[in-house]
mmCIF file of the N, C-alpha and C atoms, coordinates in Angstrom:
data_MODEL
# 
_entry.id   MODEL 
# 
loop_
_atom_site.group_PDB 
_atom_site.id 
_atom_site.type_symbol 
_atom_site.label_atom_id 
_atom_site.label_alt_id 
_atom_site.label_comp_id 
_atom_site.label_asym_id 
_atom_site.label_entity_id 
_atom_site.label_seq_id 
_atom_site.pdbx_PDB_ins_code 
_atom_site.Cartn_x 
_atom_site.Cartn_y 
_atom_site.Cartn_z 
_atom_site.occupancy 
_atom_site.B_iso_or_equiv 
_atom_site.pdbx_formal_charge 
_atom_site.auth_seq_id 
_atom_site.auth_comp_id 
_atom_site.auth_asym_id 
_atom_site.auth_atom_id 
_atom_site.pdbx_PDB_model_num 
ATOM 1   N N  . UNK A 1 1  ? 0.915   -1.221  -0.006  1.00 0.00 ? 1  UNK A N  1 
ATOM 2   C CA . UNK A 1 1  ? 0.037   0.065   0.088   1.00 0.00 ? 1  UNK A CA 1 
ATOM 3   C C  . UNK A 1 1  ? 0.825   1.369   0.042   1.00 0.00 ? 1  UNK A C  1 
ATOM 4   N N  . UNK A 1 2  ? 1.980   1.096   0.721   1.00 0.00 ? 2  UNK A N  1 
ATOM 5   C CA . UNK A 1 2  ? 2.883   2.392   0.602   1.00 0.00 ? 2  UNK A CA 1 
ATOM 6   C C  . UNK A 1 2  ? 3.874   2.256   -0.440  1.00 0.00 ? 2  UNK A C  1 
ATOM 7   N N  . UNK A 1 3  ? 3.792   1.528   -1.479  1.00 0.00 ? 3  UNK A N  1 
ATOM 8   C CA . UNK A 1 3  ? 4.909   1.511   -2.550  1.00 0.00 ? 3  UNK A CA 1 
ATOM 9   C C  . UNK A 1 3  ? 4.918   2.702   -3.362  1.00 0.00 ? 3  UNK A C  1 
ATOM 10  N N  . UNK A 1 4  ? 3.737   3.489   -3.731  1.00 0.00 ? 4  UNK A N  1 
ATOM 11  C CA . UNK A 1 4  ? 3.847   4.402   -4.525  1.00 0.00 ? 4  UNK A CA 1 
ATOM 12  C C  . UNK A 1 4  ? 3.162   4.077   -5.909  1.00 0.00 ? 4  UNK A C  1 
ATOM 13  N N  . UNK A 1 5  ? 3.034   2.669   -5.935  1.00 0.00 ? 5  UNK A N  1 
ATOM 14  C CA . UNK A 1 5  ? 2.427   2.089   -7.260  1.00 0.00 ? 5  UNK A CA 1 
ATOM 15  C C  . UNK A 1 5  ? 0.871   1.862   -7.028  1.00 0.00 ? 5  UNK A C  1 
ATOM 16  N N  . UNK A 1 6  ? 0.010   2.335   -8.189  1.00 0.00 ? 6  UNK A N  1 
ATOM 17  C CA . UNK A 1 6  ? -1.186  2.229   -8.028  1.00 0.00 ? 6  UNK A CA 1 
ATOM 18  C C  . UNK A 1 6  ? -1.813  0.739   -7.850  1.00 0.00 ? 6  UNK A C  1 
ATOM 19  N N  . UNK A 1 7  ? -2.798  0.524   -6.939  1.00 0.00 ? 7  UNK A N  1 
ATOM 20  C CA . UNK A 1 7  ? -3.253  -0.709  -6.744  1.00 0.00 ? 7  UNK A CA 1 
ATOM 21  C C  . UNK A 1 7  ? -4.827  -0.692  -6.406  1.00 0.00 ? 7  UNK A C  1 
ATOM 22  N N  . UNK A 1 8  ? -5.112  -1.915  -6.191  1.00 0.00 ? 8  UNK A N  1 
ATOM 23  C CA . UNK A 1 8  ? -6.491  -2.122  -5.826  1.00 0.00 ? 8  UNK A CA 1 
ATOM 24  C C  . UNK A 1 8  ? -6.554  -3.527  -4.984  1.00 0.00 ? 8  UNK A C  1 
ATOM 25  N N  . UNK A 1 9  ? -7.527  -3.689  -4.041  1.00 0.00 ? 9  UNK A N  1 
ATOM 26  C CA . UNK A 1 9  ? -7.852  -4.802  -3.546  1.00 0.00 ? 9  UNK A CA 1 
ATOM 27  C C  . UNK A 1 9  ? -9.334  -5.101  -3.911  1.00 0.00 ? 9  UNK A C  1 
ATOM 28  N N  . UNK A 1 10 ? -9.575  -6.584  -3.838  1.00 0.00 ? 10 UNK A N  1 
ATOM 29  C CA . UNK A 1 10 ? -10.868 -6.997  -4.520  1.00 0.00 ? 10 UNK A CA 1 
ATOM 30  C C  . UNK A 1 10 ? -10.958 -8.413  -3.899  1.00 0.00 ? 10 UNK A C  1 
ATOM 31  N N  . UNK A 1 11 ? -12.259 -8.541  -3.529  1.00 0.00 ? 11 UNK A N  1 
ATOM 32  C CA . UNK A 1 11 ? -12.749 -9.947  -3.171  1.00 0.00 ? 11 UNK A CA 1 
ATOM 33  C C  . UNK A 1 11 ? -13.961 -10.418 -3.844  1.00 0.00 ? 11 UNK A C  1 
ATOM 34  N N  . UNK A 1 12 ? -13.841 -11.515 -4.470  1.00 0.00 ? 12 UNK A N  1 
ATOM 35  C CA . UNK A 1 12 ? -14.915 -12.171 -4.984  1.00 0.00 ? 12 UNK A CA 1 
ATOM 36  C C  . UNK A 1 12 ? -15.702 -12.870 -3.783  1.00 0.00 ? 12 UNK A C  1 
ATOM 37  N N  . UNK A 1 13 ? -16.859 -12.466 -3.665  1.00 0.00 ? 13 UNK A N  1 
ATOM 38  C CA . UNK A 1 13 ? -17.725 -12.802 -2.443  1.00 0.00 ? 13 UNK A CA 1 
ATOM 39  C C  . UNK A 1 13 ? -18.587 -14.121 -2.950  1.00 0.00 ? 13 UNK A C  1 
ATOM 40  N N  . UNK A 1 14 ? -18.376 -15.139 -2.116  1.00 0.00 ? 14 UNK A N  1 
ATOM 41  C CA . UNK A 1 14 ? -19.146 -16.321 -2.249  1.00 0.00 ? 14 UNK A CA 1 
ATOM 42  C C  . UNK A 1 14 ? -19.922 -16.500 -0.986  1.00 0.00 ? 14 UNK A C  1 
ATOM 43  N N  . UNK A 1 15 ? -21.204 -16.972 -1.253  1.00 0.00 ? 15 UNK A N  1 
ATOM 44  C CA . UNK A 1 15 ? -22.199 -16.943 0.019   1.00 0.00 ? 15 UNK A CA 1 
ATOM 45  C C  . UNK A 1 15 ? -21.603 -18.175 0.935   1.00 0.00 ? 15 UNK A C  1 
ATOM 46  N N  . UNK A 1 16 ? -21.141 -19.242 0.412   1.00 0.00 ? 16 UNK A N  1 
ATOM 47  C CA . UNK A 1 16 ? -20.587 -20.210 1.181   1.00 0.00 ? 16 UNK A CA 1 
ATOM 48  C C  . UNK A 1 16 ? -19.476 -20.031 2.033   1.00 0.00 ? 16 UNK A C  1 
ATOM 49  N N  . UNK A 1 17 ? -18.656 -19.074 1.708   1.00 0.00 ? 17 UNK A N  1 
ATOM 50  C CA . UNK A 1 17 ? -17.324 -18.747 2.169   1.00 0.00 ? 17 UNK A CA 1 
ATOM 51  C C  . UNK A 1 17 ? -17.360 -17.430 2.932   1.00 0.00 ? 17 UNK A C  1 
ATOM 52  N N  . UNK A 1 18 ? -18.207 -16.476 2.823   1.00 0.00 ? 18 UNK A N  1 
ATOM 53  C CA . UNK A 1 18 ? -17.997 -15.193 3.619   1.00 0.00 ? 18 UNK A CA 1 
ATOM 54  C C  . UNK A 1 18 ? -19.142 -14.856 4.528   1.00 0.00 ? 18 UNK A C  1 
ATOM 55  N N  . UNK A 1 19 ? -18.589 -14.237 5.535   1.00 0.00 ? 19 UNK A N  1 
ATOM 56  C CA . UNK A 1 19 ? -19.743 -13.639 6.550   1.00 0.00 ? 19 UNK A CA 1 
ATOM 57  C C  . UNK A 1 19 ? -19.416 -12.209 6.988   1.00 0.00 ? 19 UNK A C  1 
ATOM 58  N N  . UNK A 1 20 ? -20.226 -11.576 7.736   1.00 0.00 ? 20 UNK A N  1 
ATOM 59  C CA . UNK A 1 20 ? -19.896 -10.239 8.099   1.00 0.00 ? 20 UNK A CA 1 
ATOM 60  C C  . UNK A 1 20 ? -18.592 -10.174 8.992   1.00 0.00 ? 20 UNK A C  1 
ATOM 61  N N  . UNK A 1 21 ? -18.330 -11.185 9.595   1.00 0.00 ? 21 UNK A N  1 
ATOM 62  C CA . UNK A 1 21 ? -17.011 -11.205 10.614  1.00 0.00 ? 21 UNK A CA 1 
ATOM 63  C C  . UNK A 1 21 ? -15.872 -11.109 9.596   1.00 0.00 ? 21 UNK A C  1 
ATOM 64  N N  . UNK A 1 22 ? -15.851 -11.929 8.264   1.00 0.00 ? 22 UNK A N  1 
ATOM 65  C CA . UNK A 1 22 ? -14.790 -11.752 7.538   1.00 0.00 ? 22 UNK A CA 1 
ATOM 66  C C  . UNK A 1 22 ? -14.599 -10.623 6.825   1.00 0.00 ? 22 UNK A C  1 
ATOM 67  N N  . UNK A 1 23 ? -15.628 -9.739  6.628   1.00 0.00 ? 23 UNK A N  1 
ATOM 68  C CA . UNK A 1 23 ? -15.425 -8.434  6.081   1.00 0.00 ? 23 UNK A CA 1 
ATOM 69  C C  . UNK A 1 23 ? -15.093 -7.420  7.130   1.00 0.00 ? 23 UNK A C  1 
ATOM 70  N N  . UNK A 1 24 ? -15.226 -7.660  8.334   1.00 0.00 ? 24 UNK A N  1 
ATOM 71  C CA . UNK A 1 24 ? -14.689 -6.808  9.496   1.00 0.00 ? 24 UNK A CA 1 
ATOM 72  C C  . UNK A 1 24 ? -13.203 -7.099  9.517   1.00 0.00 ? 24 UNK A C  1 
ATOM 73  N N  . UNK A 1 25 ? -12.827 -8.337  9.496   1.00 0.00 ? 25 UNK A N  1 
ATOM 74  C CA . UNK A 1 25 ? -11.443 -8.736  9.646   1.00 0.00 ? 25 UNK A CA 1 
ATOM 75  C C  . UNK A 1 25 ? -10.566 -8.327  8.374   1.00 0.00 ? 25 UNK A C  1 
ATOM 76  N N  . UNK A 1 26 ? -11.337 -8.335  7.083   1.00 0.00 ? 26 UNK A N  1 
ATOM 77  C CA . UNK A 1 26 ? -10.478 -7.872  6.020   1.00 0.00 ? 26 UNK A CA 1 
ATOM 78  C C  . UNK A 1 26 ? -10.480 -6.340  6.036   1.00 0.00 ? 26 UNK A C  1 
ATOM 79  N N  . UNK A 1 27 ? -11.518 -5.656  6.511   1.00 0.00 ? 27 UNK A N  1 
ATOM 80  C CA . UNK A 1 27 ? -11.402 -4.138  6.504   1.00 0.00 ? 27 UNK A CA 1 
ATOM 81  C C  . UNK A 1 27 ? -10.303 -3.807  7.586   1.00 0.00 ? 27 UNK A C  1 
ATOM 82  N N  . UNK A 1 28 ? -10.338 -4.486  8.643   1.00 0.00 ? 28 UNK A N  1 
ATOM 83  C CA . UNK A 1 28 ? -9.015  -4.012  9.558   1.00 0.00 ? 28 UNK A CA 1 
ATOM 84  C C  . UNK A 1 28 ? -7.691  -4.339  8.978   1.00 0.00 ? 28 UNK A C  1 
ATOM 85  N N  . UNK A 1 29 ? -7.597  -5.296  8.094   1.00 0.00 ? 29 UNK A N  1 
ATOM 86  C CA . UNK A 1 29 ? -6.420  -5.829  7.664   1.00 0.00 ? 29 UNK A CA 1 
ATOM 87  C C  . UNK A 1 29 ? -5.876  -4.623  6.596   1.00 0.00 ? 29 UNK A C  1 
ATOM 88  N N  . UNK A 1 30 ? -6.861  -4.134  5.758   1.00 0.00 ? 30 UNK A N  1 
ATOM 89  C CA . UNK A 1 30 ? -6.480  -3.326  4.738   1.00 0.00 ? 30 UNK A CA 1 
ATOM 90  C C  . UNK A 1 30 ? -6.864  -1.770  4.946   1.00 0.00 ? 30 UNK A C  1 
ATOM 91  N N  . UNK A 1 31 ? -7.148  -1.501  6.282   1.00 0.00 ? 31 UNK A N  1 
ATOM 92  C CA . UNK A 1 31 ? -7.673  -0.215  6.566   1.00 0.00 ? 31 UNK A CA 1 
ATOM 93  C C  . UNK A 1 31 ? -6.680  0.858   5.947   1.00 0.00 ? 31 UNK A C  1 
ATOM 94  N N  . UNK A 1 32 ? -7.310  1.895   5.201   1.00 0.00 ? 32 UNK A N  1 
ATOM 95  C CA . UNK A 1 32 ? -6.648  2.852   4.847   1.00 0.00 ? 32 UNK A CA 1 
ATOM 96  C C  . UNK A 1 32 ? -6.404  2.685   3.288   1.00 0.00 ? 32 UNK A C  1 
ATOM 97  N N  . UNK A 1 33 ? -6.747  1.599   2.633   1.00 0.00 ? 33 UNK A N  1 
ATOM 98  C CA . UNK A 1 33 ? -6.493  1.335   1.280   1.00 0.00 ? 33 UNK A CA 1 
ATOM 99  C C  . UNK A 1 33 ? -7.082  2.172   0.391   1.00 0.00 ? 33 UNK A C  1 
ATOM 100 N N  . UNK A 1 34 ? -6.563  2.571   -0.681  1.00 0.00 ? 34 UNK A N  1 
ATOM 101 C CA . UNK A 1 34 ? -7.226  3.475   -1.645  1.00 0.00 ? 34 UNK A CA 1 
ATOM 102 C C  . UNK A 1 34 ? -8.299  2.984   -2.391  1.00 0.00 ? 34 UNK A C  1 
ATOM 103 N N  . UNK A 1 35 ? -8.300  1.656   -2.743  1.00 0.00 ? 35 UNK A N  1 
ATOM 104 C CA . UNK A 1 35 ? -9.360  1.283   -3.585  1.00 0.00 ? 35 UNK A CA 1 
ATOM 105 C C  . UNK A 1 35 ? -9.518  -0.321  -3.032  1.00 0.00 ? 35 UNK A C  1 
ATOM 106 N N  . UNK A 1 36 ? -10.853 -0.706  -2.986  1.00 0.00 ? 36 UNK A N  1 
ATOM 107 C CA . UNK A 1 36 ? -11.288 -2.001  -2.463  1.00 0.00 ? 36 UNK A CA 1 
ATOM 108 C C  . UNK A 1 36 ? -12.730 -2.179  -3.013  1.00 0.00 ? 36 UNK A C  1 
ATOM 109 N N  . UNK A 1 37 ? -12.773 -3.442  -3.746  1.00 0.00 ? 37 UNK A N  1 
ATOM 110 C CA . UNK A 1 37 ? -13.974 -3.823  -4.502  1.00 0.00 ? 37 UNK A CA 1 
ATOM 111 C C  . UNK A 1 37 ? -14.572 -5.156  -4.004  1.00 0.00 ? 37 UNK A C  1 
ATOM 112 N N  . UNK A 1 38 ? -15.819 -5.360  -3.978  1.00 0.00 ? 38 UNK A N  1 
ATOM 113 C CA . UNK A 1 38 ? -16.466 -6.404  -3.782  1.00 0.00 ? 38 UNK A CA 1 
ATOM 114 C C  . UNK A 1 38 ? -17.001 -7.017  -4.936  1.00 0.00 ? 38 UNK A C  1 
ATOM 115 N N  . UNK A 1 39 ? -16.862 -7.965  -5.326  1.00 0.00 ? 39 UNK A N  1 
ATOM 116 C CA . UNK A 1 39 ? -17.448 -8.560  -6.674  1.00 0.00 ? 39 UNK A CA 1 
ATOM 117 C C  . UNK A 1 39 ? -18.215 -9.839  -6.369  1.00 0.00 ? 39 UNK A C  1 
ATOM 118 N N  . UNK A 1 40 ? -19.435 -10.013 -6.753  1.00 0.00 ? 40 UNK A N  1 
ATOM 119 C CA . UNK A 1 40 ? -20.146 -10.999 -6.671  1.00 0.00 ? 40 UNK A CA 1 
ATOM 120 C C  . UNK A 1 40 ? -19.801 -12.195 -7.453  1.00 0.00 ? 40 UNK A C  1 
ATOM 121 N N  . UNK A 1 41 ? -19.489 -13.432 -6.660  1.00 0.00 ? 41 UNK A N  1 
ATOM 122 C CA . UNK A 1 41 ? -19.294 -14.711 -7.436  1.00 0.00 ? 41 UNK A CA 1 
ATOM 123 C C  . UNK A 1 41 ? -20.295 -14.984 -8.657  1.00 0.00 ? 41 UNK A C  1 
ATOM 124 N N  . UNK A 1 42 ? -19.778 -15.595 -9.610  1.00 0.00 ? 42 UNK A N  1 
ATOM 125 C CA . UNK A 1 42 ? -20.654 -15.810 -10.768 1.00 0.00 ? 42 UNK A CA 1 
ATOM 126 C C  . UNK A 1 42 ? -20.472 -17.298 -11.234 1.00 0.00 ? 42 UNK A C  1 
ATOM 127 N N  . UNK A 1 43 ? -21.619 -18.120 -11.234 1.00 0.00 ? 43 UNK A N  1 
ATOM 128 C CA . UNK A 1 43 ? -21.510 -19.505 -11.421 1.00 0.00 ? 43 UNK A CA 1 
ATOM 129 C C  . UNK A 1 43 ? -21.114 -19.589 -12.833 1.00 0.00 ? 43 UNK A C  1 
ATOM 130 N N  . UNK A 1 44 ? -20.240 -20.588 -12.910 1.00 0.00 ? 44 UNK A N  1 
ATOM 131 C CA . UNK A 1 44 ? -19.706 -20.858 -14.490 1.00 0.00 ? 44 UNK A CA 1 
ATOM 132 C C  . UNK A 1 44 ? -19.360 -22.261 -14.438 1.00 0.00 ? 44 UNK A C  1 
ATOM 133 N N  . UNK A 1 45 ? -19.418 -22.782 -15.678 1.00 0.00 ? 45 UNK A N  1 
ATOM 134 C CA . UNK A 1 45 ? -19.039 -24.059 -16.071 1.00 0.00 ? 45 UNK A CA 1 
ATOM 135 C C  . UNK A 1 45 ? -17.435 -24.499 -15.566 1.00 0.00 ? 45 UNK A C  1 
ATOM 136 N N  . UNK A 1 46 ? -16.845 -23.368 -15.679 1.00 0.00 ? 46 UNK A N  1 
ATOM 137 C CA . UNK A 1 46 ? -15.340 -23.719 -15.249 1.00 0.00 ? 46 UNK A CA 1 
ATOM 138 C C  . UNK A 1 46 ? -15.033 -23.777 -13.698 1.00 0.00 ? 46 UNK A C  1 
ATOM 139 N N  . UNK A 1 47 ? -16.043 -23.573 -12.828 1.00 0.00 ? 47 UNK A N  1 
ATOM 140 C CA . UNK A 1 47 ? -15.765 -23.616 -11.464 1.00 0.00 ? 47 UNK A CA 1 
ATOM 141 C C  . UNK A 1 47 ? -16.196 -25.056 -10.944 1.00 0.00 ? 47 UNK A C  1 
ATOM 142 N N  . UNK A 1 48 ? -15.216 -25.710 -10.596 1.00 0.00 ? 48 UNK A N  1 
ATOM 143 C CA . UNK A 1 48 ? -15.419 -27.208 -10.337 1.00 0.00 ? 48 UNK A CA 1 
ATOM 144 C C  . UNK A 1 48 ? -16.521 -27.459 -9.169  1.00 0.00 ? 48 UNK A C  1 
ATOM 145 N N  . UNK A 1 49 ? -16.514 -26.634 -8.129  1.00 0.00 ? 49 UNK A N  1 
ATOM 146 C CA . UNK A 1 49 ? -17.618 -27.045 -7.269  1.00 0.00 ? 49 UNK A CA 1 
ATOM 147 C C  . UNK A 1 49 ? -18.828 -26.246 -7.485  1.00 0.00 ? 49 UNK A C  1 
ATOM 148 N N  . UNK A 1 50 ? -19.627 -27.143 -7.763  1.00 0.00 ? 50 UNK A N  1 
ATOM 149 C CA . UNK A 1 50 ? -21.314 -26.902 -8.283  1.00 0.00 ? 50 UNK A CA 1 
ATOM 150 C C  . UNK A 1 50 ? -22.012 -26.285 -7.036  1.00 0.00 ? 50 UNK A C  1 
ATOM 151 N N  . UNK A 1 51 ? -21.514 -26.345 -5.915  1.00 0.00 ? 51 UNK A N  1 
ATOM 152 C CA . UNK A 1 51 ? -22.335 -26.139 -4.765  1.00 0.00 ? 51 UNK A CA 1 
ATOM 153 C C  . UNK A 1 51 ? -22.167 -24.698 -4.316  1.00 0.00 ? 51 UNK A C  1 
ATOM 154 N N  . UNK A 1 52 ? -21.284 -23.866 -4.887  1.00 0.00 ? 52 UNK A N  1 
ATOM 155 C CA . UNK A 1 52 ? -20.978 -22.485 -4.424  1.00 0.00 ? 52 UNK A CA 1 
ATOM 156 C C  . UNK A 1 52 ? -22.061 -21.633 -5.257  1.00 0.00 ? 52 UNK A C  1 
ATOM 157 N N  . UNK A 1 53 ? -22.509 -20.669 -4.527  1.00 0.00 ? 53 UNK A N  1 
ATOM 158 C CA . UNK A 1 53 ? -23.560 -19.726 -4.983  1.00 0.00 ? 53 UNK A CA 1 
ATOM 159 C C  . UNK A 1 53 ? -23.174 -18.249 -4.649  1.00 0.00 ? 53 UNK A C  1 
ATOM 160 N N  . UNK A 1 54 ? -23.837 -17.328 -5.335  1.00 0.00 ? 54 UNK A N  1 
ATOM 161 C CA . UNK A 1 54 ? -23.612 -15.998 -5.039  1.00 0.00 ? 54 UNK A CA 1 
ATOM 162 C C  . UNK A 1 54 ? -24.394 -15.391 -3.909  1.00 0.00 ? 54 UNK A C  1 
ATOM 163 N N  . UNK A 1 55 ? -23.795 -14.428 -3.137  1.00 0.00 ? 55 UNK A N  1 
ATOM 164 C CA . UNK A 1 55 ? -24.699 -13.951 -2.104  1.00 0.00 ? 55 UNK A CA 1 
ATOM 165 C C  . UNK A 1 55 ? -25.683 -12.946 -2.717  1.00 0.00 ? 55 UNK A C  1 
ATOM 166 N N  . UNK A 1 56 ? -26.721 -12.731 -2.005  1.00 0.00 ? 56 UNK A N  1 
ATOM 167 C CA . UNK A 1 56 ? -27.877 -11.783 -2.503  1.00 0.00 ? 56 UNK A CA 1 
ATOM 168 C C  . UNK A 1 56 ? -27.287 -10.473 -2.654  1.00 0.00 ? 56 UNK A C  1 
ATOM 169 N N  . UNK A 1 57 ? -27.950 -9.626  -3.162  1.00 0.00 ? 57 UNK A N  1 
ATOM 170 C CA . UNK A 1 57 ? -27.579 -8.203  -3.506  1.00 0.00 ? 57 UNK A CA 1 
ATOM 171 C C  . UNK A 1 57 ? -27.710 -7.550  -2.162  1.00 0.00 ? 57 UNK A C  1 
ATOM 172 N N  . UNK A 1 58 ? -28.750 -7.838  -1.320  1.00 0.00 ? 58 UNK A N  1 
ATOM 173 C CA . UNK A 1 58 ? -28.731 -7.309  0.003   1.00 0.00 ? 58 UNK A CA 1 
ATOM 174 C C  . UNK A 1 58 ? -27.478 -7.659  0.876   1.00 0.00 ? 58 UNK A C  1 
ATOM 175 N N  . UNK A 1 59 ? -26.995 -8.960  0.994   1.00 0.00 ? 59 UNK A N  1 
ATOM 176 C CA . UNK A 1 59 ? -25.781 -9.468  1.329   1.00 0.00 ? 59 UNK A CA 1 
ATOM 177 C C  . UNK A 1 59 ? -24.548 -8.439  1.094   1.00 0.00 ? 59 UNK A C  1 
ATOM 178 N N  . UNK A 1 60 ? -24.401 -8.299  -0.342  1.00 0.00 ? 60 UNK A N  1 
ATOM 179 C CA . UNK A 1 60 ? -23.545 -7.585  -0.950  1.00 0.00 ? 60 UNK A CA 1 
ATOM 180 C C  . UNK A 1 60 ? -23.385 -6.110  -0.358  1.00 0.00 ? 60 UNK A C  1 
ATOM 181 N N  . UNK A 1 61 ? -24.521 -5.405  -0.279  1.00 0.00 ? 61 UNK A N  1 
ATOM 182 C CA . UNK A 1 61 ? -24.695 -4.150  0.254   1.00 0.00 ? 61 UNK A CA 1 
ATOM 183 C C  . UNK A 1 61 ? -24.313 -4.062  1.806   1.00 0.00 ? 61 UNK A C  1 
ATOM 184 N N  . UNK A 1 62 ? -24.731 -5.030  2.425   1.00 0.00 ? 62 UNK A N  1 
ATOM 185 C CA . UNK A 1 62 ? -24.333 -5.070  3.823   1.00 0.00 ? 62 UNK A CA 1 
ATOM 186 C C  . UNK A 1 62 ? -22.890 -5.273  4.085   1.00 0.00 ? 62 UNK A C  1 
ATOM 187 N N  . UNK A 1 63 ? -22.350 -6.086  3.351   1.00 0.00 ? 63 UNK A N  1 
ATOM 188 C CA . UNK A 1 63 ? -20.818 -6.337  3.385   1.00 0.00 ? 63 UNK A CA 1 
ATOM 189 C C  . UNK A 1 63 ? -19.993 -4.928  2.923   1.00 0.00 ? 63 UNK A C  1 
ATOM 190 N N  . UNK A 1 64 ? -20.657 -4.298  2.034   1.00 0.00 ? 64 UNK A N  1 
ATOM 191 C CA . UNK A 1 64 ? -19.804 -3.037  1.553   1.00 0.00 ? 64 UNK A CA 1 
ATOM 192 C C  . UNK A 1 64 ? -20.014 -2.021  2.840   1.00 0.00 ? 64 UNK A C  1 
ATOM 193 N N  . UNK A 1 65 ? -21.123 -2.067  3.393   1.00 0.00 ? 65 UNK A N  1 
ATOM 194 C CA . UNK A 1 65 ? -21.146 -1.071  4.481   1.00 0.00 ? 65 UNK A CA 1 
ATOM 195 C C  . UNK A 1 65 ? -20.322 -1.342  5.669   1.00 0.00 ? 65 UNK A C  1 
ATOM 196 N N  . UNK A 1 66 ? -20.105 -2.725  5.820   1.00 0.00 ? 66 UNK A N  1 
ATOM 197 C CA . UNK A 1 66 ? -19.015 -3.228  6.863   1.00 0.00 ? 66 UNK A CA 1 
ATOM 198 C C  . UNK A 1 66 ? -17.633 -2.645  6.615   1.00 0.00 ? 66 UNK A C  1 
ATOM 199 N N  . UNK A 1 67 ? -17.426 -2.892  5.323   1.00 0.00 ? 67 UNK A N  1 
ATOM 200 C CA . UNK A 1 67 ? -15.842 -2.537  4.955   1.00 0.00 ? 67 UNK A CA 1 
ATOM 201 C C  . UNK A 1 67 ? -15.789 -0.898  4.863   1.00 0.00 ? 67 UNK A C  1 
ATOM 202 N N  . UNK A 1 68 ? -16.757 -0.370  4.339   1.00 0.00 ? 68 UNK A N  1 
ATOM 203 C CA . UNK A 1 68 ? -16.738 1.259   4.363   1.00 0.00 ? 68 UNK A CA 1 
ATOM 204 C C  . UNK A 1 68 ? -16.290 1.833   5.726   1.00 0.00 ? 68 UNK A C  1 
ATOM 205 N N  . UNK A 1 69 ? -16.449 1.190   6.691   1.00 0.00 ? 69 UNK A N  1 
ATOM 206 C CA . UNK A 1 69 ? -15.992 1.731   8.001   1.00 0.00 ? 69 UNK A CA 1 
ATOM 207 C C  . UNK A 1 69 ? -14.468 1.799   8.087   1.00 0.00 ? 69 UNK A C  1 
ATOM 208 N N  . UNK A 1 70 ? -13.744 1.094   7.379   1.00 0.00 ? 70 UNK A N  1 
ATOM 209 C CA . UNK A 1 70 ? -12.311 1.038   7.264   1.00 0.00 ? 70 UNK A CA 1 
ATOM 210 C C  . UNK A 1 70 ? -11.794 1.691   5.968   1.00 0.00 ? 70 UNK A C  1 
ATOM 211 N N  . UNK A 1 71 ? -12.414 1.471   4.836   1.00 0.00 ? 71 UNK A N  1 
ATOM 212 C CA . UNK A 1 71 ? -12.073 1.942   3.544   1.00 0.00 ? 71 UNK A CA 1 
ATOM 213 C C  . UNK A 1 71 ? -13.403 2.676   2.947   1.00 0.00 ? 71 UNK A C  1 
ATOM 214 N N  . UNK A 1 72 ? -13.378 4.115   3.216   1.00 0.00 ? 72 UNK A N  1 
ATOM 215 C CA . UNK A 1 72 ? -14.376 4.765   2.648   1.00 0.00 ? 72 UNK A CA 1 
ATOM 216 C C  . UNK A 1 72 ? -14.726 4.761   1.138   1.00 0.00 ? 72 UNK A C  1 
ATOM 217 N N  . UNK A 1 73 ? -13.829 4.534   0.318   1.00 0.00 ? 73 UNK A N  1 
ATOM 218 C CA . UNK A 1 73 ? -14.110 4.549   -0.981  1.00 0.00 ? 73 UNK A CA 1 
ATOM 219 C C  . UNK A 1 73 ? -14.249 3.143   -1.527  1.00 0.00 ? 73 UNK A C  1 
ATOM 220 N N  . UNK A 1 74 ? -14.604 2.196   -0.752  1.00 0.00 ? 74 UNK A N  1 
ATOM 221 C CA . UNK A 1 74 ? -14.939 0.665   -1.176  1.00 0.00 ? 74 UNK A CA 1 
ATOM 222 C C  . UNK A 1 74 ? -16.097 0.768   -2.144  1.00 0.00 ? 74 UNK A C  1 
ATOM 223 N N  . UNK A 1 75 ? -16.310 -0.131  -2.939  1.00 0.00 ? 75 UNK A N  1 
ATOM 224 C CA . UNK A 1 75 ? -17.433 -0.216  -3.925  1.00 0.00 ? 75 UNK A CA 1 
ATOM 225 C C  . UNK A 1 75 ? -17.694 -1.587  -4.307  1.00 0.00 ? 75 UNK A C  1 
ATOM 226 N N  . UNK A 1 76 ? -18.969 -1.639  -4.742  1.00 0.00 ? 76 UNK A N  1 
ATOM 227 C CA . UNK A 1 76 ? -19.358 -2.961  -5.447  1.00 0.00 ? 76 UNK A CA 1 
ATOM 228 C C  . UNK A 1 76 ? -19.188 -2.947  -6.730  1.00 0.00 ? 76 UNK A C  1 
ATOM 229 N N  . UNK A 1 77 ? -18.633 -4.040  -7.334  1.00 0.00 ? 77 UNK A N  1 
ATOM 230 C CA . UNK A 1 77 ? -18.342 -4.135  -8.861  1.00 0.00 ? 77 UNK A CA 1 
ATOM 231 C C  . UNK A 1 77 ? -19.247 -5.258  -9.418  1.00 0.00 ? 77 UNK A C  1 
ATOM 232 N N  . UNK A 1 78 ? -19.860 -4.772  -10.482 1.00 0.00 ? 78 UNK A N  1 
ATOM 233 C CA . UNK A 1 78 ? -20.702 -5.919  -11.311 1.00 0.00 ? 78 UNK A CA 1 
ATOM 234 C C  . UNK A 1 78 ? -22.173 -6.036  -10.786 1.00 0.00 ? 78 UNK A C  1 
ATOM 235 N N  . UNK A 1 79 ? -22.464 -5.184  -9.867  1.00 0.00 ? 79 UNK A N  1 
ATOM 236 C CA . UNK A 1 79 ? -24.000 -5.385  -9.434  1.00 0.00 ? 79 UNK A CA 1 
ATOM 237 C C  . UNK A 1 79 ? -24.851 -4.235  -10.045 1.00 0.00 ? 79 UNK A C  1 
# 
């Protein structure tokens, strides 16, 4: 984050893998980041685990609000 090179952090959010607590921990870990994006998981034929699903749009908004406490310019990507 302090290298002077432009960067961004992003997380592909998977319903079965992520919770509110995860986004609190991520926010604390990258607090002060210039850019952070949450992107919703997309089911595809190339994903081996067919049991994974995308979180709801409401969940995505809730996760965004959690991380915005740490990274004010965080955004949703692809919704």
